[in-house]
C-alpha positions in Angstrom: -63.0 27.6 39.6 -65.0 29.7 42.1 -68.3 28.6 43.2 -70.6 30.6 45.4 -73.0 28.8 47.6 -76.0 29.6 49.6 -77.1 27.3 52.6 -79.9 25.0 51.2 -81.2 23.7 54.5 -80.7 20.1 56.0 -80.7 18.2 52.5 -80.1 14.7 52.7 -78.1 13.2 49.7 -79.7 10.3 48.2 -78.1 7.5 46.4 -78.2 9.4 43.3 -75.0 11.5 43.7 -76.1 13.8 40.9 -79.1 14.9 42.6 -77.3 17.8 44.2 -75.0 20.3 42.3 -71.5 21.1 43.8 -71.8 23.9 46.1 -74.6 22.3 48.0 -74.5 21.7 51.6 -75.6 18.8 52.8 -76.6 16.6 56.1 -75.7 13.2 55.5 -76.9 10.3 57.8 -76.7 7.1 55.5 -73.8 4.7 54.9 -72.2 5.3 51.4 -71.2 8.7 50.5 -72.7 9.5 46.9 -70.4 12.6 46.2 -66.9 14.0 47.2 -67.7 16.4 50.2 -65.7 18.6 52.2 -66.1 17.8 56.1 -67.5 20.6 57.8 -68.7 19.2 61.1 -70.0 15.9 62.4 -72.3 14.7 65.4 -68.7 14.6 67.3 -67.8 17.9 69.1 -64.5 17.8 67.8 -65.9 17.6 64.1 -64.4 13.7 63.5 -65.9 11.0 61.3 -64.6 7.8 60.2 -64.7 6.4 56.8 -64.2 3.0 55.1 -62.5 3.2 51.7 -62.6 -0.4 50.5 -64.3 0.5 47.4 -61.5 2.8 46.8 -58.0 1.1 47.7 -59.6 -2.2 49.3 -58.6 -1.2 52.8 -61.2 -2.2 55.5 -59.5 -0.1 58.3 -61.6 3.0 59.3 -59.7 6.1 58.4 -60.2 9.3 60.5 -61.3 12.7 58.9 -61.5 15.9 60.9 -63.5 19.1 60.2 -61.4 22.3 60.4 -61.7 24.1 63.7 -63.4 26.8 61.8 -66.4 24.8 60.7 -66.7 22.1 63.3 -69.4 24.1 65.2 -71.6 24.7 62.4 -74.6 22.2 62.9 -77.9 24.0 63.0 -76.4 27.0 61.2 -75.8 25.2 57.9 -79.2 26.7 56.2 -77.8 30.3 56.8 -74.1 30.1 55.9 -73.0 32.0 52.8 -69.6 32.1 51.1 -67.6 30.6 48.3 -65.6 27.9 47.6 -62.5 27.9 45.0 -60.8 24.6 44.5 -58.8 22.9 41.5 -60.4 21.1 38.8 -61.5 17.4 39.0 -58.6 15.2 38.7 -57.8 11.5 39.3 -55.3 11.9 42.1 -57.0 10.7 45.2 -54.5 12.0 47.8 -54.4 15.7 46.6 -56.9 18.4 47.0 -56.4 22.2 47.1 -58.9 24.8 47.6 -60.0 27.8 49.6 -63.1 28.1 51.5 -64.7 31.2 52.9 -67.6 30.6 55.2 -69.3 33.7 56.9 -66.2 35.7 56.3 -63.8 32.9 57.9 -61.1 31.7 55.3 -60.2 28.2 55.3 -57.3 27.1 53.2 -57.5 23.1 52.1 -54.3 21.4 51.4 -54.6 17.5 51.0 -57.3 14.9 51.5 -57.9 15.0 55.3 -61.3 16.8 55.4 -62.5 15.2 51.9 -64.8 12.4 51.8 -64.9 10.3 48.4 -67.8 9.2 46.7 -68.2 5.5 47.5 -66.5 5.5 50.7 -68.7 4.5 53.8 -69.5 6.7 56.8 -68.8 4.5 59.9 -69.2 4.9 63.7 -70.5 8.4 63.1 -74.2 9.2 63.0 -74.3 12.2 60.9 -72.1 14.8 58.7 -72.4 17.9 57.4 -70.4 18.7 54.1 -70.4 20.8 51.1 -70.6 19.0 47.9 -67.5 20.0 45.6 -67.9 17.2 42.8 -70.8 15.0 41.7 -71.2 12.4 38.9 -68.3 12.2 36.3 -66.2 14.8 38.3 -65.9 12.8 41.5 -62.4 11.5 42.2 -63.2 7.9 41.9 -64.9 8.5 38.5 -61.9 10.5 37.2 -59.6 7.8 39.0 -61.3 5.0 36.7 -60.8 7.3 33.5 -56.9 7.6 33.9 -54.9 5.3 31.7 -52.6 2.9 33.1 -49.1 2.4 31.6 -48.6 -0.7 29.5 -45.9 -3.1 30.3 -44.5 -5.5 27.9 -41.6 -8.0 28.6 -38.6 -8.2 27.1 -38.4 -12.0 27.0 
């Protein structure tokens, strides 16, 4: 599904992840991420951010995420960005994400989850990030993952 987006200013995501639609740019300064975001830039010059995924996998170690070289300089320019995003339909696999992001004519191919910040993760040791909301509400990876059926096991005793 292809989404066209236009900069929406420095919107702050609230605790209600459904408040912003997919395709919205957001500046995020709080602790818990309320929607699945693609990391575009951060307070750090190299575009890095650190997240804690304890609510997803139980691990309390901080995991690094890095913005793309093509997007890490975007900060105050966010309201003026124009482009499109084409990505896969929402699914429960937390370690898989494929898409293509075109911002101001620059093409960024996304493979894997190293630039994805999941709903429910906590932003740690990072003052703020800018991101593109890709999934909200029931379409977030964590919600899709909770819907997935686990295989039943039966002993042969």
